[in-house]
DRENLO-450706 format. One record per residue (C-alpha): residue in three letters; x, y, z. Coordinates in pm, whole numbers, plus 32768, in hexadecimal, padded with zeros to 4 digits. Example, Ala and Ser with C-alpha at 12.3 -4.5 7.8 and 13.67 -1.06 7.14 Angstrom:
NODE residu   xx   yy   zz
NODE    ALA 84CE 7E3E 830C
NODE    SER 8557 7F96 82CA
***
This chain:
NODE residu   xx   yy   zz
NODE    UNK 78C5 833C 8103
NODE    UNK 79C2 8450 813D
NODE    UNK 7AB1 83B8 8238
NODE    UNK 7C23 83CF 81EC
NODE    UNK 7CD5 8298 8175
NODE    UNK 7E30 8218 8146
NODE    UNK 7EDD 8195 8015
NODE    UNK 7DD8 824D 7F4F
NODE    UNK 7E57 83AB 7F95
NODE    UNK 7D4C 845F 7ECD
NODE    UNK 7CED 859C 7F86
NODE    UNK 7E0C 8693 7F85
NODE    UNK 7D38 8791 803B
NODE    UNK 7D09 86A1 815C
NODE    UNK 7E7D 867F 8188
NODE    UNK 7EBA 87F4 817A
NODE    UNK 7DB2 882B 8285
NODE    UNK 7E85 875C 8372
NODE    UNK 7FC5 8828 833F
NODE    UNK 8086 8825 8489
NODE    UNK 80D5 896D 8534
NODE    UNK 8247 8952 84E4
NODE    UNK 81FF 8965 836F
NODE    UNK 8104 8A81 8394
NODE    UNK 8204 8B4F 8453
NODE    UNK 830B 8B15 8348
NODE    UNK 83EB 8A46 8427
NODE    UNK 84D5 894B 838B
NODE    UNK 843F 87F7 8340
NODE    UNK 84FB 86E0 83FA
NODE    UNK 85DC 8623 830C
NODE    UNK 8572 84CB 8295
NODE    UNK 8689 83CC 82A4
NODE    UNK 866A 8293 81CC
NODE    UNK 861D 8184 821F
NODE    UNK 8511 8224 82F8
NODE    UNK 84AC 80DE 83A5
NODE    UNK 8577 7FA2 837F
NODE    UNK 84D6 7E4E 8347
NODE    UNK 837C 7ED3 82FC
NODE    UNK 8305 7E66 81A5
NODE    UNK 81C3 7EBA 80E8
NODE    UNK 81DE 8016 8177
NODE    UNK 80A8 80E6 81B4
NODE    UNK 80C5 8249 8233
NODE    UNK 7FAD 8348 822C
NODE    UNK 7F65 8496 82C9
NODE    UNK 7E1B 84A5 837E
NODE    UNK 7D47 85D9 83CB
NODE    UNK 7DA9 85BC 853B
NODE    UNK 7F09 8632 84DD
NODE    UNK 7FB2 84DF 850E
NODE    UNK 806F 840D 8412
NODE    UNK 8007 82A0 8435
NODE    UNK 80DF 8180 83BD
NODE    UNK 80B1 800A 83A4
NODE    UNK 815D 7EF7 82DD
NODE    UNK 81BC 7D89 82D5
NODE    UNK 82AC 7D10 83E3
NODE    UNK 83B6 7C0A 8387
NODE    UNK 830A 7B03 8460
NODE    UNK 81BA 7B3D 83B2
NODE    UNK 810D 7AF1 84FD
NODE    UNK 8071 7C39 856D
NODE    UNK 7FCF 7D80 8501
NODE    UNK 8083 7EB9 8579
NODE    UNK 804B 8030 8578
NODE    UNK 8118 8164 85D3
NODE    UNK 80DF 82D8 85B0
NODE    UNK 819B 841E 85BE
NODE    UNK 815F 8591 8587
NODE    UNK 8277 858E 8484
NODE    UNK 82E9 849B 8379
NODE    UNK 8445 8497 840F
NODE    UNK 83B3 843C 8562
NODE    UNK 8328 82F4 84DD
NODE    UNK 8489 8268 84F1
NODE    UNK 8481 8264 866C
NODE    UNK 830B 826A 86B5
NODE    UNK 8282 8166 87A5
NODE    UNK 81E3 8045 86EC
NODE    UNK 80AA 7F9B 876F
NODE    UNK 8043 7E36 8721
NODE    UNK 7ED3 7E44 86C2
NODE    UNK 7E91 7CD3 8684
NODE    UNK 7F4F 7B89 8669
NODE    UNK 7F0A 7A61 858B
NODE    UNK 7E22 7958 8617
NODE    UNK 7E8F 7809 86A5
NODE    UNK 7DDE 7742 8595
NODE    UNK 7D07 7771 8462
NODE    UNK 7D1F 784C 832B
NODE    UNK 7DC7 796F 83E2
NODE    UNK 7EC8 78A2 84A6
NODE    UNK 7FE8 78C0 83AE
NODE    UNK 808A 79E7 8303
NODE    UNK 7FF1 7B43 8315
NODE    UNK 803F 7C20 81EA
NODE    UNK 8024 7D8E 8187
NODE    UNK 7F44 7E3B 8289
NODE    UNK 7E85 7F72 821B
NODE    UNK 7DE0 806B 8307
NODE    UNK 7CA7 812B 82A1
NODE    UNK 7B9E 81FA 834E
NODE    UNK 7A53 818C 82B3
NODE    UNK 790A 8226 8325
NODE    UNK 79AF 8297 8468
NODE    UNK 7A42 8144 84BE
NODE    UNK 7BAF 80DE 84AC
NODE    UNK 7BDB 7FAD 83CD
NODE    UNK 7D1D 7EF4 8380
NODE    UNK 7D24 7E10 8251
NODE    UNK 7E26 7CFD 8240
NODE    UNK 7E65 7BB5 818E
NODE    UNK 7E95 7A6E 8248
NODE    UNK 7EC1 78FB 8214
NODE    UNK 7EB3 77C7 82F3
NODE    UNK 7FDA 7739 83B2
NODE    UNK 8062 75DC 8382
NODE    UNK 816D 7608 827A
NODE    UNK 817A 75A7 810D
NODE    UNK 80B8 7650 7FF9
NODE    UNK 7F8A 7672 80DD
NODE    UNK 8026 779E 818A
NODE    UNK 7FFB 785A 8043
NODE    UNK 7E85 781E 8041
NODE    UNK 7E6C 7995 806D
NODE    UNK 7D23 7A4C 809B
NODE    UNK 7CD0 7BB0 8107
NODE    UNK 7C3A 7BFF 825C
NODE    UNK 7C03 7D2F 8337
NODE    UNK 7C17 7D88 84A5
NODE    UNK 7B5B 7EAF 853A
NODE    UNK 7B9B 7F9A 865E
NODE    UNK 7A95 7FD2 876B
NODE    UNK 7B00 813A 87B0
NODE    UNK 7B59 8282 870A
NODE    UNK 7CCE 8262 874D
NODE    UNK 7D6D 8141 868D
NODE    UNK 7E9C 8149 8771
NODE    UNK 7DD4 8107 88AF
NODE    UNK 7C93 8058 8843
NODE    UNK 7C5B 7EE0 8844
NODE    UNK 7C6D 7E2D 86F4
NODE    UNK 7BA7 7CF9 868D
NODE    UNK 7B62 7C34 8550
NODE    UNK 7A56 7CCA 8471
NODE    UNK 7A51 7BB6 8369
NODE    UNK 7AC6 7B4E 8210
NODE    UNK 7AB0 7C16 80CF
NODE    UNK 79AB 7B88 7FE2
NODE    UNK 7A0A 7B96 7E71
NODE    UNK 799D 7AD8 7D3A
NODE    UNK 7A84 79B0 7D7C
NODE    UNK 7B15 78FC 7EA7
NODE    UNK 7C7D 791E 7E32
NODE    UNK 7DCD 79B8 7E8C
NODE    UNK 7D7E 7B1E 7EF7
NODE    UNK 7E53 7C2E 7F97
NODE    UNK 7EB7 7D9E 7F9C
NODE    UNK 7D63 7E41 7FC5
NODE    UNK 7D59 7FBC 7FC6
NODE    UNK 7C2F 80A5 7FDE
NODE    UNK 7BF0 8205 7F5E
NODE    UNK 7AD0 82F8 7F28
NODE    UNK 7A96 8386 7DCC
NODE    UNK 7975 8470 7D7A
NODE    UNK 78C3 840D 7EBB
NODE    UNK 78DC 8294 7E89
NODE    UNK 79C5 81B5 7F51
NODE    UNK 7A85 80B6 7E83
NODE    UNK 7B61 7F8C 7EC9
NODE    UNK 7C8A 7F30 7DEF
NODE    UNK 7D41 7DE8 7E26
NODE    UNK 7E12 7CCF 7D90
NODE    UNK 7D80 7B76 7D4E
NODE    UNK 7DBB 7A39 7C89
NODE    UNK 7C9C 7A05 7B96
NODE    UNK 7C3A 78A3 7B34
NODE    UNK 7C8D 7864 79C8
NODE    UNK 7DA3 7968 79B3
NODE    UNK 7F02 78DF 79E0
NODE    UNK 7F92 79F8 7AB0
NODE    UNK 7FE6 7A16 7C20
NODE    UNK 7F0B 7B4A 7C4A
NODE    UNK 7E55 7C58 7B87
NODE    UNK 7DC3 7DA5 7BFA
NODE    UNK 7C4D 7DD3 7C3F
NODE    UNK 7B69 7EF2 7C9E
NODE    UNK 7A07 7F0E 7D2B
NODE    UNK 7933 7FFD 7DF9
NODE    UNK 78F7 7F91 7F60
NODE    UNK 77A9 7F4E 8008
NODE    UNK 7854 7F05 8155
NODE    UNK 79C7 7EE9 81A6
NODE    UNK 79BB 7D77 8146
NODE    UNK 78AB 7D61 803B
NODE    UNK 78A3 7DED 7EDA
NODE    UNK 778B 7ECC 7E5F
NODE    UNK 77B5 7E62 7CF3
NODE    UNK 7863 7D5D 7C21
NODE    UNK 79DC 7D7E 7C31
NODE    UNK 7A99 7DF7 7AFF
NODE    UNK 7BEA 7D72 7A93
NODE    UNK 7CCB 7E9E 7A50
NODE    UNK 7E09 7DF5 79DE
NODE    UNK 7EBA 7CA8 79AE
NODE    UNK 8036 7C8E 79BE
NODE    UNK 80B1 7C4C 785C
NODE    UNK 81D9 7D34 781E
NODE    UNK 8339 7CAD 784A
NODE    UNK 837B 7D7D 7984
NODE    UNK 8235 7D01 7A24
NODE    UNK 8280 7B8E 7A03
NODE    UNK 83E9 7B66 7A77
NODE    UNK 83E9 7A40 7B67
NODE    UNK 8271 7A4F 7B98
NODE    UNK 814F 7AE4 7AD3
NODE    UNK 80E9 7BED 7BCE
NODE    UNK 8019 7D2A 7BE3
NODE    UNK 7FDF 7D7F 7D52
NODE    UNK 7FE6 7E92 7E5A
NODE    UNK 7F10 7F9E 7DB3
NODE    UNK 7F2C 8103 7E35
NODE    UNK 7E59 8225 7DB8
NODE    UNK 7EB9 8391 7D8B
NODE    UNK 7DC8 8492 7CFC
NODE    UNK 7E76 85C0 7C66
NODE    UNK 7E58 86A5 7B38
NODE    UNK 7D08 8620 7AC2
NODE    UNK 7D6E 84B2 7AC4
NODE    UNK 7D81 8380 7BA2
NODE    UNK 7ED4 82D8 7BAD
NODE    UNK 7EDA 8174 7C30
NODE    UNK 8038 80F7 7C72
NODE    UNK 8070 7F85 7CA6
NODE    UNK 818E 7E8F 7CD7
NODE    UNK 81FE 7D80 7BE5
NODE    UNK 82DF 7C4C 7BC6
NODE    UNK 8390 7B87 7CD9
NODE    UNK 83DC 7C2B 7E28
NODE    UNK 8556 7C32 7DF4
NODE    UNK 861B 7D3D 7D38
NODE    UNK 8530 7D0D 7C0D
NODE    UNK 840A 7D9B 7CD1
NODE    UNK 839D 7EE7 7C3A
NODE    UNK 8278 7FD4 7C14
NODE    UNK 818E 800D 7AF2
NODE    UNK 806E 8103 7AD4
NODE    UNK 7F0C 8112 7A4C
NODE    UNK 7E6F 8262 79F2
NODE    UNK 7D00 82C4 79CC
NODE    UNK 7C4F 8412 799D
NODE    UNK 7BB9 8486 7AE5
NODE    UNK 7A75 84EC 7A3C
NODE    UNK 7A48 839C 798C
NODE    UNK 79B1 8251 79F7
NODE    UNK 7AC7 81AC 7ABC
NODE    UNK 7A03 8064 7ABD
NODE    UNK 7A3A 804F 7945
NODE    UNK 7B89 7FA0 791B
NODE    UNK 7BAB 803F 77C2
NODE    UNK 7BD7 8191 786B
NODE    UNK 7D1A 811E 7911
NODE    UNK 7E62 8122 7852
NODE    UNK 7F9D 806B 78C1
NODE    UNK 80FD 80F8 78C1
NODE    UNK 81CC 8037 77C0
NODE    UNK 8300 803C 789F
NODE    UNK 8337 8035 7A19
NODE    UNK 8308 8186 7AC3
NODE    UNK 83EF 8127 7BE5
NODE    UNK 84F5 8014 7BF5
NODE    UNK 863D 7FA3 7C93
NODE    UNK 8763 8092 7C9A
NODE    UNK 88B4 7FDD 7CA8
NODE    UNK 8960 8131 7CAA
NODE    UNK 88AC 8193 7DEC
NODE    UNK 88AA 8030 7E79
NODE    UNK 8731 801C 7E95
NODE    UNK 8695 7ED9 7E14
NODE    UNK 8533 7E5D 7DDC
NODE    UNK 846F 7F9D 7E25
NODE    UNK 82F9 7F70 7E38
NODE    UNK 81B9 7F3F 7F00
NODE    UNK 8198 80B4 7F23
NODE    UNK 80AD 81B0 7FBC
NODE    UNK 808C 8329 7F9F
NODE    UNK 808F 843C 80A1
NODE    UNK 80FB 85A9 80BF
NODE    UNK 8212 8640 818D
NODE    UNK 81DC 8752 8290
NODE    UNK 81DD 8859 817C
NODE    UNK 80D9 87A2 80AC
NODE    UNK 81CB 8718 7FA8
NODE    UNK 817A 85C1 7F1A
NODE    UNK 824B 84A3 7FA1
NODE    UNK 8276 8341 7F1C
NODE    UNK 828D 8236 802C
NODE    UNK 830F 80DF 7FCA
NODE    UNK 83E4 7FBC 803D
NODE    UNK 852E 7F44 7FAE
NODE    UNK 866D 7E8E 800D
NODE    UNK 87D2 7F10 801D
NODE    UNK 885B 7DE6 7F5B
NODE    UNK 87FA 7D0D 7E32
NODE    UNK 887C 7BB3 7E8B
NODE    UNK 878C 7AE6 7F61
NODE    UNK 87AD 7984 7FE6
NODE    UNK 866B 78BA 7FD6
NODE    UNK 850C 7941 7FAC
NODE    UNK 8519 7AC0 7FA4
NODE    UNK 83D5 7AD2 806B
NODE    UNK 8496 7A4E 8196
NODE    UNK 85B7 7B3F 8174
NODE    UNK 8560 7C39 8289
NODE    UNK 8608 7D70 81FF
NODE    UNK 84FD 7E1B 8136
NODE    UNK 850F 7F75 81D2
NODE    UNK 8413 8091 81C7
NODE    UNK 8499 81B2 80F9
NODE    UNK 8417 8307 808A
NODE    UNK 8461 840D 7F83
NODE    UNK 83B5 8536 7EE5
NODE    UNK 8354 8534 7D78
NODE    UNK 82F5 862B 7C6B
NODE    UNK 8200 8643 7B49
NODE    UNK 8246 8658 79D6
NODE    UNK 81BA 8772 7902
NODE    UNK 808B 869B 78AE
NODE    UNK 803D 8663 7A1F
NODE    UNK 80C1 84FF 7A36
NODE    UNK 8186 84A5 7B71
NODE    UNK 82FA 846E 7B3C
NODE    UNK 838C 8399 7C52
NODE    UNK 84EF 839B 7BD2
NODE    UNK 85F1 82AE 7C65
NODE    UNK 85F6 821E 7DC6
NODE    UNK 86D4 8301 7E97
NODE    UNK 8802 827A 7F50
NODE    UNK 8806 823E 80C6
NODE    UNK 8833 8370 819D
NODE    UNK 8795 84C3 81CF
NODE    UNK 868B 8522 80D2
NODE    UNK 86EA 8671 803D
***
């Protein structure tokens, strides 16, 4: 399984192979202006081998799956957005749709998403993970239909599935509530047999226990994988989805057994969090991509204000944002502080 994937931005060589002509000729890279796309949460942007940047994310209405693409990161701001699929009129996928993720698996475009039933009350948060699949080679023009539900060890709250290939094996990482553990969600990992079935028993990688992971809710969700400098870095989001939302990170040696939870170490402090100075609040649910020159870029959502009335999930202004990041001397990514609105220098 060698197809490129999304939130798991593992193969740097793949991205460099898709360098647009403007970068090869030394032309100036179009400036990114934050927020890049307003009211698109759970941001996923990746650069495919066809030279396009693809982007999807949650819409404020949580009623449809969308996709846009552009030859440049800056162009995603104004790119035409296509609706791939809408929630059903009844049943388990008739309510809210959360956190879509686009992947090319064995030559077929797959979009994971989480959904619950309509009807109101707590039942709408009976969230499970599903997938839709495209019948053609172009995800922007092909027809999309339901592929099925993800099968894990328990029938419980499940969301934020992401897939990546490591040493020739395709894996799935996701967030789920495990019976017997009093958290909202933990992080899990397993190799895939098919896009919706596991090839081995899932492994629990982490449980939210640190003070910055349990503010408002006990949450570890939205895993994203980056392979660099001989290690796998799995970022994730923690706490409630208001200004307390932040990012943590797990690290494992790339040559080790990533299905052994003991090989993953957790950052003791958040690696990315709110910046009152820059007026960026609740950064999280990230993905990774590269700019037109091949430089690593962090994609995430955040709000421009901290105070929210009511449930933060229904505040529409989680905007897609981007910024470049660097690496420390030991090869660990350093994301820094969320940058202020405006042109990215």
